[in-house]
BALUMPA-966178 format. One line per 2 residues: number of its first residue (from 1); for each residue z, x, y of C-alpha. Coordinates in Angstrom, 2 decimals. Each point is the difference from the previous one (the first is absolute). Last residue first. Layout:
N
NUM	Z/X/Y  ...
# end
This chain:
69
69	20.90/35.92/-2.38  -2.29/-0.81/-2.34
67	-2.12/-2.62/1.65  -0.43/2.38/2.79
65	-1.64/2.32/-2.21  -2.38/-2.81/-2.03
63	-1.52/-0.73/3.68  -1.30/-3.43/-0.99
61	-3.71/-0.81/0.75  -0.83/-3.00/2.39
59	0.34/1.82/2.83  -2.41/2.79/-1.20
57	-2.55/-2.75/-0.98  0.32/-1.28/3.92
55	-0.66/3.94/1.23  -2.86/0.42/-2.05
53	-1.41/-3.37/1.41  0.41/1.45/3.35
51	-1.63/3.28/-0.30  -3.13/-1.76/-1.65
49	-0.44/-2.53/2.44  0.25/2.88/2.63
47	-2.31/2.14/-1.75  -2.34/-2.72/-0.22
45	0.07/-0.74/3.47  -0.26/3.60/1.19
43	-3.39/0.13/-2.83  -1.49/-3.06/1.83
41	0.03/0.70/3.52  2.08/-0.77/3.09
39	0.89/3.61/0.68  -3.33/0.88/1.81
37	0.05/-3.27/1.92  3.51/0.29/0.84
35	-0.49/3.67/1.59  -3.27/-1.16/2.00
33	2.06/-2.72/1.55  3.14/2.57/0.65
31	-2.41/2.80/1.75  1.70/0.25/2.93
29	1.57/3.71/-0.43  3.67/-1.58/0.09
27	-0.95/-2.98/-2.53  -1.99/2.37/-1.99
25	3.33/2.22/-0.21  2.15/-2.87/-0.89
23	-2.22/-1.18/-2.79  -0.03/3.14/-1.43
21	3.87/0.60/-0.26  0.25/-3.40/-1.29
19	-2.27/0.47/-2.80  1.25/3.64/-0.64
17	3.68/-1.79/0.05  -0.67/-2.66/-2.27
15	-2.48/2.07/-2.19  3.04/2.66/-0.85
13	2.52/-2.95/-0.39  -1.82/-1.52/-2.78
11	-0.76/3.08/-1.29  3.96/1.13/0.10
9	0.76/-3.58/-1.51  -1.98/0.23/-2.69
7	0.92/3.67/-0.89  3.49/-1.33/0.01
5	-0.74/-3.03/-2.06  -1.55/2.38/-2.69
3	2.56/2.02/0.18  2.83/-2.80/-0.65
1	-2.34/-1.10/-2.99
# end
């Protein structure tokens, strides 16, 4: 379970960093409105929802390794 949590955290971190970098690049290039239109689509919204739900589910699952220490 610890490994799954680690991978979910890495995936979330990668998407946050890449999204922030892309938005900053678009803002500096002056193409922020078109970037916002492209990113505001159902696949991105569904991915964000699934990632949020996975994080919520993992928050309710106990870590057996931590309980034994």
